[in-house]
NUMAR-464574 format. One record per atom (N, C-alpha, C): residue in three letters; x, y, z. Coordinates in steps of 0.05 Angstrom, whole numbers, plus 5000, padded with zeros to 4 digits. Layout:
# residues N
alaXYZ ...
# end
This chain:
# residues 504
met272165127804 met270265247799 met269665517816 ile268865717805 ile268866037816 ile266766017839 asp268566137861 asp266566227883 asp265666497876 thr262566507871 thr261666847861 thr260866937882 gly261166767910 gly259366867933 gly260467237941 pro263067287944 pro264367437957 pro264267667931 leu262867547911 leu263267817888 leu261067927871 leu258867967894 leu256368007876 leu253768067897 thr252368287896 thr251868527916 thr249368427900 leu246168367910 leu243468387899 leu241768607909 val241568847891 val240169057904 val236268957902 met235868967929 met232468947923 met231769227934 leu230269227922 leu228369547911 leu224869417921 thr224869627936 thr221369487955 thr219869697967 his217769777958 his216670017976 his213369927981 asn213369918003 asn210069858023 asn208869618008 arg210669368013 arg209769118005 arg211668928018 pro211368938046 pro212668738068 pro212068428055 arg209568368051 arg209568128045 arg211368028022 phe211368147995 phe213168127975 phe216468097988 met216468248000 met219868328014 met220868088034 ala218567978048 ala219167808065 ala218667548052 arg218367458033 arg218267228008 arg220467307997 ala221467497982 ala224267527971 ala227167507991 ile226667558010 ile228567518021 ile229367238032 arg227067108049 arg227166868043 arg228166768022 his227366817997 his228266677977 his231866737970 tyr232666977979 tyr235567067969 tyr237167007995 ala236766998015 ala238066838039 ala239266618039 asn238166428028 asn239566268021 asn241666167998 met241966407985 met243666397963 met246966557984 pro248666507965 pro252366567988 pro252066927978 tyr250266937970 tyr251267297949 tyr249367497976 leu251167777979 leu250967887997 leu247568097985 leu245768117998 leu242868317998 leu242368548008 leu242268667993 leu242568988001 leu239069088000 val237069098022 val234369248014 val233969408013 met233069528003 met232569908001 met229369927998 asp227869868027 asp225770018028 asp225070268032 ser223470378018 ser223170668022 ser220270678036 ser219070548031 ser216070488048 ser216070608085 pro214270878085 pro213971068105 pro215171008125 glu213570698131 glu214270618155 glu215970388160 ser218670298176 ser220670098166 ser219069848170 asn219869648162 asn219369388160 asn222069128167 ala224069298185 ala225669168186 ala225368958208 glu223469018217 glu222168658237 glu220568448216 ala219868508196 ala219268318176 ala220968228163 ala223368348157 ala225868358145 ala227368158160 ala227668138181 ala229768058210 ala227767758203 gln225967728207 gln224867468205 gln226167268185 tyr226567338159 tyr228167088145 tyr230567158130 ala232267478156 ala234967488144 ala236767298157 asn239167358145 asn241867208150 asn243767498156 ala246367348159 ala249367528164 ala249367678135 asn248367508113 asn248267738092 asn246767908083 val244667958095 val242668038092 val243068438102 ser242168528087 ser243068888104 ser239969048097 tyr238969198110 tyr236169248104 tyr236969538108 gln235869668094 gln236070038094 gln234070068092 his232770258110 his229970388111 his230870648096 cys229270718086 cys229471028065 cys227571218058 pro226071218078 pro223771328072 pro223571588055 glu225471708055 glu227171958033 glu226071998020 phe225571718004 phe225271727969 phe222771607973 ala221471827960 ala217471657962 ala218071597934 tyr215471487929 tyr214971187904 tyr216371297877 gly215771587873 gly216471767854 gly220471787845 ala221371727870 ala224471827869 ala225371607873 ile224971427847 ile226771167843 ile229271137833 met230671417821 met232871447810 met235371557837 gln234071687853 gln234371737873 gln235571497894 lys233471337899 lys233771097917 lys235970847902 ile235070877879 ile237970697863 ile240370727864 arg240271087864 arg242571147860 arg244471117891 lys243371067913 lys244171007942 lys244970807941 gly243370567926 gly243570357936 gly245970257921 val246170397903 val248270277882 val252370397894 asp251270587912 asp253570757930 asp255070537949 leu252270377961 leu253670217986 leu253669917973 val254969947952 val256469707946 val258569677941 gln259469477956 gln263369427954 gln263169147932 thr263069017927 thr263168807908 thr263568927881 pro264668727868 pro265568877833 pro262568807817 tyr260768587826 tyr258168587809 tyr256368647830 leu254068717810 leu251568697826 leu249568557813 ala246668617816 ala244768567810 ala242168687819 phe240468817804 phe237368947820 phe235968767819 val234568657837 val232268437844 val230168727853 thr227368537846 thr224668707860 thr223368437874 asp222068597889 asp221068317916 asp219168197904 asp217768197878 asp215767967867 asp217567797849 asp221067807836 asp221167617827 asp223367467837 phe224567267824 phe226667077839 phe227966977815 leu231367137824 leu232267117806 leu233766807820 thr234866667791 thr236166347805 thr238766367813 his239666147831 his242066167836 his244466047816 glu242465927792 glu244865847771 glu245266037756 gly242866267747 gly243466457733 gly245966657738 leu245466627765 leu245766947774 leu249666807777 his249466597785 his252666507794 his253666527760 glu253566297745 glu253166287718 glu254866577713 ser252766787715 ser253367037700 ser256067187715 ala255867117737 ala257767257757 ala261167127753 ala260166987745 ala262566757738 ala264066827709 phe261466887687 phe262466957662 phe264167247660 leu263767407676 leu264267667679 leu266967647695 gln267067457712 gln269767387726 gln272267357698 gln271067197693 gln272967097665 gln273667247635 asn271567457631 asn271067577611 asn272067857617 asp273668017620 asp273468347619 asp272168567613 asp272568407588 asp270868597564 asp268468667563 tyr266668357578 tyr264468457581 tyr262768657602 ala260468757604 ala260068887623 ala256868837637 ile255568657620 ile252968517639 ile252768237622 cys252168097630 cys251067767632 cys248767747652 his246167577634 his244267427644 his243267227630 gly240167157622 gly239766957619 gly236666987613 tyr235566757605 tyr232366807600 tyr230466807624 cys228266977618 cys227267017634 cys223866807631 leu222366707652 leu219266567648 leu217866767669 met216566737665 met213666947680 met211766767695 tyr210366817719 tyr208066717726 tyr206266947738 leu204766847745 leu201966857755 leu201366717774 ala200766737796 ala198466537817 ala195766627824 asp193966527813 asp191666447829 asp191066347860 gly188466307860 gly186866227886 gly188265907883 glu188065797872 glu189665487867 glu191565397842 arg192665547825 arg194265447802 arg195965727802 val199065597796 val199665817793 val200765777752 his200865967742 his200865967705 his203666077706 tyr204965967689 tyr207966017680 tyr207966137652 phe208666347646 phe208066437619 phe211566447605 leu211866427575 leu214766527561 leu214166747557 arg216466907560 arg216567167559 arg218267277533 asp220567067548 asp223667107516 asp222966967503 arg223767047478 arg224166857445 arg227266777448 lys227066577436 lys231066527426 lys232066737406 val234066847413 val235067067403 val238067047405 met239267247386 met242367207390 met242967307409 glu244767137427 glu246467097453 glu247867287457 glu250367427432 glu252367467441 glu253167697420 his253367877443 his253568237426 his257268227429 ser258568237419 ser261968207428 ser262868427402 ala262168547377 ala263368717369 ala264568957380 asp267568907366 asp269069157380 asp267669447378 leu266569437352 leu265269747358 leu262869747368 ser262769957387 ser260269967396 ser257770137389 val257570157365 val254670247346 val254169927344 ser256169767335 ser255469477327 ser253369367355 arg255369347377 arg253469247402 arg251469337399 ile251069527406 ile248569747408 ile246369647390 leu246169647363 leu244669557346 leu243769227346 ser246069227343 ser245468877355 ser244168717375 phe243568927403 phe242568847422 phe239768947420 met239369167414 met236069287403 met235269137392 asp236469057360 asp233968777348 asp233768547359 asn235668497388 asn234968227406 asn233868307430 phe232068497426 phe232468627458 phe230968477488 ile232668307504 ile231768217527 ile232368397551 pro230168557561 pro230868707576 pro233268667604 pro234768837595 pro238368747624 pro237668907646 phe235169017657 phe234569247676 phe236668977702 tyr235368797706 tyr236468627719 tyr239068337723 ala240568417699 ala242568347697 ala243768317719 val246168127710 val248768197730 val250668447719 ile251468587725 ile252568847718 ile255568967732 arg257469037716 arg260069097731 arg258869267755 thr260269347777 thr257969587795 thr259969837782 pro262369857768 pro263370187757 pro261670257738 val260170107720 val258670077701 val256870247707 ala254670227727 ala252370177735 ala252570487761 leu254670457781 leu255170737781 leu255870957765 glu256470947742 glu257471177727 glu254771227718 trp252471067705 trp250071087691 trp249171227724 tyr248571127737 tyr246871287763 tyr247571457782 his250271637771 his251071847782 his250972067758 ala249971917733 ala249472127713 ala246872277702 ile244372007707 ile242372067698 ile240972227708 pro239572427708 pro237872577708 pro236272477743 asp235272627760 asp233072597778 asp231172457766 asp229572597748 asp226872617743 asp226472557724 ile228172347704 ile228172167679 ile225471967680 arg224471937662 arg221871857661 arg222571487658 trp222071317673 trp222871047673 trp223070947649 glu221370917624 glu221570867600 glu223770947580 phe224671237595 phe227171307579 phe229871227598 asn229471097611 asn232471037635 asn232170747629 glu229870607621 glu230070277604 glu231470307584 phe231070477562 phe232670547540 phe235870567540 gly234970797554 gly238270927559 gly240270727576 his239470627592 his240570447619 his242370197598 ala239870087573 ala240569917558 ala242469967552 phe242270217527 phe244670337508 phe246770427526 his247470547549 his249270577565 his251870297560 leu249870097575 leu251369827576 leu252969707557 leu250469857531 leu252169707509 leu254169837507 met254970127507 met256870297513 met259670297516 ala259070127544 ala261370017567 ala262769817557 gly260969637544 gly262369397536 gly260869207534 lys261668987521 lys259168697508 lys258268647524 ala256268527521 ala254268337527 ala253368127530 arg252967817544 arg252367627539 arg250367497546 leu248467287527 leu245967237543 leu246167017541 leu246666877574 leu247366577569 leu244566387573 pro245266127554 pro242365967548 pro241365757575 leu240465997600 leu239765707623 leu237366047634 pro235665817646 pro233466007668 pro234966287693 tyr233766487681 tyr236366707698 tyr232466797713 val231666867710 val230366957730 val226866937719 ile224966887746 ile222766777743 ile221067057761 arg218767277730 arg219267497749 arg215767497743 glu213867567762 glu211067557764 glu209467717740 leu207767727724 leu206367847702 leu204067977715 asn204868237708 asn203268457721 asn199868387722 tyr199468467741 tyr196168477736 tyr194068647759 pro193368787747 pro191868647719 pro193668937700 ala194269087706 ala197269197700 ala199569247713 ser201569427695 ser203469457703 ser203069707736 asp204269697760 asp203269847784 asp205270137763 his206970157754 his208670387742 his207370477723 gln205170407701 gln203270487687 gln205970577662 thr208570407660 thr209070447638 thr209970257609 asp209770427588 asp210470267561 asp212370327541 leu214670177547 leu217170187534 leu216670377497 leu214870137491 leu214370187453 leu213370397452 thr211170507470 thr209870737463 thr211471037471 ala213270907484 ala214471127498 ala216371217475 leu216871077454 leu218971087439 leu218071167409 his215370997407 his214671007379 his211771247369 asp211071347404 asp208671507393 asp210071777394 pro208971887369 pro210572237372 pro209072357391 ala207272357396 ala205972497417 ala206172377449 phe207372197444 phe208672227478 phe212172327489 ala210572447506 ala212472737511 ala215672767501 pro213972977473 pro215772997454 pro218573147463 glu217873327481 glu219873507484 glu221373347509 asp220773237522 asp222773027547 asp224572867534 lys223072767505 lys224072567493 lys226972557475 ala225372797469 ala228273037449 ala230473057469 ala229773177493 ala231873227504 ala233473077519 phe232772817521 phe232772547533 phe235572457520 phe234772427486 phe236172397458 phe238972547463 asn238572777466 asn241272937462 asn243172907486 trp241472917512 trp242872867532 trp245072567535 leu243172397524 leu245172087522 leu246972107495 ala246172277474 ala248672277455 ala251372487473 asp250372747484 asp253772757499 asp254372587516 leu253172337529 leu254472207542 leu255671967533 tyr255071957508 tyr256071787490 tyr259271887467 val258572137474 val261072357455 val263772307486 gln262672317516 gln263572317525 gln264672027537 leu264071847531 leu265271627523 leu267371537502 glu267071707477 glu267371647463 glu267971867448 pro270872047455 pro271272357441 pro271072387414 asp272672207404 asp272772247373 asp269572267348 arg267872167373 arg265172147361 arg263872407360 ser262172537338 ser261472687344 ser258272827353 his258173047367 his254473017377 his252772967357 lys253173037330 lys251573007315 lys251072607297 asp253372537305 asp253472277293 asp252272077321 ala253672167342 ala251772017362 ala249272077360 leu247472247360 leu245472347360 leu243472117343 gln244972057326 gln244371887297 gln243871637304 val245871597329 val246271297332 val244071257353 val243371397367 val241971367392 val238871377378 gln238671547358 gln235671507351 gln235471287334 gln237171167309 gln237470917298 gln237070687316 ala238370697346 ala238070547369 ala235170517378 ala233570787375 ala230570697389 ala229370637365 arg228970647330 arg228170577314 arg227770247310 thr231270197322 thr231269817324 thr230169747343 leu229869877364 leu228169737385 leu225269707380 val224169937377 val220869937365 val220669737351 gln221869697323 gln222169527307 gln221969177319 cys223569147345 cys223568887352 cys221968877377 leu220869087388 leu218869057408 leu215669057383 gly216069147364 gly213069207358 gly212368877338 thr214568707337 thr213768487317 thr214068307341 asn214768377362 asn215268077385 asn216867867371 lys219567997368 lys221467867359 lys223167787378 ser222667857405 ser224667817438 ser223067807455 leu220467887452 leu218267917482 leu216067777467 thr214467607490 thr211667547487 thr210367567506 val208867507508 val206767307529 val205567097531 gln205866797535 gln203466597525 gln204966407550 glu202666297560 glu202066117573 glu203265797564 ile204965687583 ile205965407567 ile206265207592 phe204665307617 phe204865027629 phe203865167661 tyr201765047673 tyr201165147707 tyr201864957723 ser201765027742 ser201964847774 ser199764797789 glu199264537795 glu197364477821 glu197664317843 trp197864387869 trp199164237887 trp196564247908 pro194763967905 pro193263977916 pro192763817951 asp194963767953 asp194863557977 asp198663647989 met200063508016 met202063468018 met203663358006 arg203963397985 arg206163217964 arg208963297966 gly210363227943 gly213063277949 gly213763487922 ala211363547905 ala212063697886 ala209263747881 pro209363997859 pro205863997848 pro205763917828 asp203963777814 asp203263727787 asp203663927753 trp205163877747 trp205964027726 trp203363987698 ser202764187683 ser201364087664 ser201764297647 phe201464157621 phe203364347595 phe201664347572 thr200364747558 thr199064757539 thr199764607522 pro198364607492 pro198664477475 pro201564497459 lys202264797452 lys204764927445 lys207365017463 gln209464847455 gln211564897475 gln213564987453 tyr215965037467 tyr218565187460 tyr220665087471 val221364787456 val222364657467 val226064777462 glu226364967445 glu228865137437 glu229565267462 met227465307481 met227965487503 met229265347528 pro231765457546 pro233065227575 pro230865127597 phe229065107591 phe226665127611 phe225864767611 tyr226364657596 tyr225664357604 tyr226764187609 asn228564157626 asn229863977644 asn229163897672 ala229463727680 ala227763577712 ala230363787733 pro232863877728 pro233763997750 pro231964317761 phe231764477732 phe229964667730 phe226364617736 phe225164417740 phe223264347752 phe223064337782 arg225364197786 arg225564137815 arg225964487837 tyr227964607819 tyr228164897828 tyr226065077828 leu224364977808 leu222265257801 leu219365017826 gly220264807826 gly217664727850 gly217764917870 gln220964987883 gln221165157910 gln220765377907 ile220465517883 ile219565757881 ile216665707872 asp214965507874 asp212765537867 asp210965507892 leu212965267915 leu211965247936 leu211765597967 leu213365697950 leu214765997966 leu211366117960 leu211066157932 leu208766287921 leu205566167927 arg205465967940 arg202865887956 arg203465867986 ala205265907997 ala206365848025 ala205266128039 met207466298024 met206266668029 met205466708007 pro202266768004 pro201266937981 pro201367237991 ala202167277958 ala202667667962 ala201667817929 gly200367657916 gly200067697891 gly197067867893 lys197068067874 lys193568217873 lys191467997870 leu191667817845 leu190167587844 leu189167327856 gln191667317869 gln191667077887 gln190567167913 leu190367337924 leu189967417957 leu187267467941 gln185967527920 gln182667677909 gln181167427919 glu183067237901 glu181266987899 glu181366757923 leu182766857940 leu184566597966 leu181466757980 lys180766967980 lys179767138014 lys177666988016 pro175266947997 pro173766828001 pro173566508013 lys174666428010 lys175666058011 lys177166178044 leu178066348040 leu180266408070 leu178866458093 asp176266608082 asp173966648113 asp172466458108 glu172166188092 glu170066028100 glu172565858111 gln174165808115 gln175765668129 gln176665698151 glu176066038157 glu176166098186 glu173665988198 leu171765958184 leu169965968199 leu169965578211 glu170765458191 glu171165208201 glu173465198231 ile174865288230 ile176865358248 ile176065418275 ser173665638259 ser171265638294 ser169665398303 arg168965308286 arg167765138295 arg169364878309 ala171464778290 ala173664618310 ala174864738334 ser174365008345 ser174865088369 ser172864918382 val170065078377 val167865068393 val166864758396 ala168164608383 ala167864228392 ala169664178406 glu172364238404 glu174864128419 glu173464278446 leu172564468449 leu172164578479 leu169764518492 ser167864328474 ser165464238489 ser167363928490 gly168963788486 gly169663568486 gly169863378468 asp168863488440 asp168763348422 asp169863308406 ala173663278410 ala175863248398 ala174663098369 glu173362948362 glu173362858335 glu172262998318 ser169863178324 ser168663338306 ser170463618304 ala172063608320 ala174663888318 ala176363778297 arg177363558301 arg178963438284 arg178263418257 ile175863248251 ile174363348225 ile174463608214 ala173563748226 ala173664088215 ala176564068206 leu178564168226 leu181564168211 leu183064018192 glu181863808190 glu182063658157 glu180963698138 lys179263848144 lys177563958128 lys178864218106 val179164398129 val180764628117 val182764558107 ile184264318110 ile187564278102 ile186764148068 thr184863948075 thr183863848041 thr183864088033 gln182464208040 gln181364518009 gln184364648013 asn185964638033 asn188164888027 asn190364678038 pro191564528035 pro194764358050 pro196664658062 phe196464948055 phe198165068052 phe197365268078 his194665228088 his193565408108 his196365228140 ile197965458142 ile199465368161 ile198165368195 arg196165678195 arg195365568227 arg193265358226 ala192065228214 ala189865088205 ala192164788212 leu195064748195 leu196364478201 leu197664478235 cys198664758240 cys199264778273 cys196764608289 ala194064738279 ala191564738304 ala192364428301 leu192264288279 leu191064068278 leu193663858288 tyr196063898282 tyr197463798304 tyr198963838331 thr197264018348 thr197364108371 thr194463868389 leu192263948360 leu190363788373 leu190163438375 leu191863378352 leu192763098355 leu194263038379 val196763198382 val198763168409 val198063098425 arg195063348429 arg193663288458 arg192963108464 his191662868449 his189562648441 his191762458433 gly194762498448 gly196162248441 gly197162078413 gln196662278398 gln196362058362 gln199962368349 ala201562378372 ala202762468365 ala204562378337 glu204762038335 glu206161948307 glu204862028284 arg201362048284 arg199362088264 arg199662478252 ala201362598277 ala200662948274 ala203762988260 glu206262768263 glu209062868252 glu208462958223 pro206562848208 pro207762908180 pro206663178176 leu204463308190 leu203463568189 leu205963798201 arg207863738221 arg209863858237 arg211363938207 gln212463678202 gln214463678176 gln213463858154 trp211263848148 trp209663998122 trp210064378132 ala208664368153 ala209164668166 ala211764788168 arg214664568169 arg216364728180 arg217264758142 arg216364588119 arg216964588100 arg216164898086 leu213964918090 leu212465158078 leu214065438092 asp214165418123 asp215065718129 asp216565618156 pro219065498154 pro220565378181 pro220665648211 asn220665908197 asn221166128206 asn219666278219 ala216466138207 ala214166198223 ala213666158250 pro213666498273 pro212566438294 pro211566148304 val208766168294 val206965918299 val208365618288 val210865658281 val210665418263 val213765388282 arg215965478293 arg217065468316 arg216665468332 ala213765468346 ala213065428367 ala211965058378 leu212364988352 leu211464738354 leu214064538363 asp216364588362 asp219564528369 asp219564568402 gln218064718414 gln217964788436 gln218264648458 pro218564608481 pro218664358497 pro216064358510 leu214864588523 leu212064688538 leu210464758504 leu208964528498 leu207764538467 leu205564698476 pro203164638496 pro201564748486 pro200565068499 ala202565158514 ala201865438524 ala203765568500 ala206465518486 ala208065598460 ala206365638439 val204865348429 val202765378405 val200365528405 thr199465588433 thr196665728433 thr197965978432 glu200066128444 glu200566358433 glu200766478409 ala202566258393 ala202866268367 ala201666328349 ile199666108357 ile197166028334 ile195166268333 glu195466388360 glu193066658366 glu193666918346 asn196066938338 asn198467128328 asn198167018299 ala197266828297 ala198166718257 ala195866818245 thr195766878223 thr194166878195 thr193966678173 pro193466548169 pro193566348150 pro195166278132 trp196366548129 trp199566488110 trp202166568128 ser201266598151 ser203266698170 ser205466938164 pro204767168159 pro205367338149 pro207567518169 pro209967618158 pro211767758179 pro210267938190 gln210167938216 gln209268158238 gln211568438239 arg210668698238 arg211069008242 arg213168948275 ser210768778286 ser212068878317 ser210668598337 ala211568538357 ala210368298369 ala209068448387 arg206968518397 arg205068618410 arg203068448425 ala202868508453 ala202468228473 ala199368268467 arg197668068460 arg194468058461 arg192667988477 pro191568128489 pro190568138515 pro188167938514 thr187467738533 thr185967448534 thr182867628515 pro182267518497 pro178767628492 pro177367558512 arg175267828516 arg173267858536 arg170568018522 cys168667938536 cys166068128526 cys166568358535 pro165968618514 pro166568848533 pro163468858548 asn161168778550 asn159568818563 asn159268568593 cys160868378592 cys161568088606 cys162268288632 gln162868248660 gln165168118680 gln166468008674 pro169267998676 pro171767758676 pro170767568674 lys169067488696 lys169767188704 lys167967078687 ser165467228672 ser162967108653 ser164267008634 cys166467098616 cys166666988593 cys170466798601 gln170266598600 gln173766458608 gln173566328580 pro177666468583 pro178066318561 pro177566038547 arg177565898568 arg176565538563 arg174465558562 arg172465698572 arg169665518564 arg167265728559 leu165665508557 leu163465658528 leu161365828550 arg161066088552 arg159066098563 arg157366328549 trp154466418561 trp152866578544 trp153166888556 cys153167078547 cys152767328559 cys150267398563 ala149067448581 ala146067528592 ala145667818584 ile147067928571 ile146968338577 ile146168338547 ala144268498549 ala143468548513 ala145568808504 ser145768708485 ser148568838471 ser148468798430 pro149769028425 pro150469038403 pro153268878394 trp153668708409 trp156068488399 trp155068238404 ser157168058385 ser156367798378 ser159667738400 ala160067518404 ala162467428417 ala163067218414 ile166267068406 ile166866818405 ile168566818433 cys167666648455 cys167866688488 cys169866318480 thr171766388473 thr174066008473 thr176665988476 thr177865818467 thr180265898478 thr181366008455 pro184266198466 pro185466428451 pro187066158433 met187665898428 met189065738413 met188265838380 tyr186365908381 tyr185665898343 tyr185866138339 gly185966408360 gly186466718353 gly183666798349 leu181266698351 leu179666788361 leu178567038365 ser176867258354 ser176467548372 ser172867628367 trp173067838385 trp170967888381 trp169868078358 ser167668038354 ser166268198335 ser163868308331 pro164068598317 pro160568708308 pro158768658303 arg155868548316 arg153868528299 arg151868688312 ser150668898295 ser149069028296 ser147468988310 asn145268778301 asn141868688305 asn142668458337 ala145368398341 ala144768208364 ala143668288386 ser142968128397 ser140668298423 ser142468218446 lys144567878445 lys146067838473 lys148167778451 cys151367748469 cys153367528464 cys152667278452 arg153367258427 arg153266968411 arg155866858403 leu154966498410 leu158266398396 leu157166338364 ile159366408343 ile159366418313 ile160566118322 
# end
């Protein structure tokens, strides 16, 4: 069996999305490949990356490449690759270990192939479920004709986007050093595929290769390959100039071919791709199953829609075990727009329950505190802060055996989260108190570990509001306050009509 670890570098492209980035690093850090993170955010997210990184992860902060300078950013990333193969990854997608390994191994054994990849499944997480969609249809998987024009037209007629495929590094270097910096992304997507098939043969393996996020509500890039190639009104001058440039590049690779002939191949390839996309021959979007995870069980519940596509390589137990790990990541580290949008009102209500638990415990009513925290976990078994708070409460009251499943589940959700690591500290109360105070329900990585002061009422003398005692503030104030233990991370909150500080 080929050891593909030293052969492949994953180049992650990210911008202003630390939640997505941290989750993706956690996913890929478990693989044997090098991971090069290209982050063009204005502020560095190095600390967030370090929370989940290992020796295989290299974080590159490149703020000089603004959101629109994607080609320069990719070029810099490709220049840093020192392995024979590379694959681009984005921060919201999950390339599979099997797909990467088999693709790299295939290229290692077949020198005349430029790229190799597999089939794609798409996902969209909401506040309760993760929905999974068929994207790729079963198509011709081998594009191995000796004539480049035959390979190109065959690939465009069975188009599965190759941007995230495992590619020979010299082929990627050639393309990204040739392409203009200001090229439209739609033209790059077409031209990149065209160039890959100019450079060599292509193989689509019959296995799950990537789980990609479905754009919601639409693509952030506002790109549409079909419209760009088919609509005569879409940047006609830019399109014509790009086709001519691509034909010139074709002639450089095959000097015996005339520019006129090369341009005809480019135009025919574009028409073939338009026909393929317009008829949904190779790509579609159709939900085929979804997951629910109502409690602290080992795997989610899978529910299937009436229409299935058993010819696709997703219907086997090993893949669903692997998909369950990704499903867990999506719930333990939520980041998608729809998911956060639907979770917010639920999390707000759950924060109130945690507040009530805090007040109850400080009043000596541990049973009410336990009931409140268990209510949160019943509603949301992925609420890491509630899990750790309940674990600590039970341990403090001599119920360590009952608490242990909570700790094991929290460690499974995010073993690197500070609030979870604190559960293993010998001095449990102090360590967990500080960690829980700084945590959020899904414990996102922090840019910096700033010390947080003990909550104080802004109008009270220091002794009026003790961290572990409930006291009323007798001073009229436009503030309401939570004067409680910092264990639950509660803080001051403004209330314009309050006549005195109150407990919430």
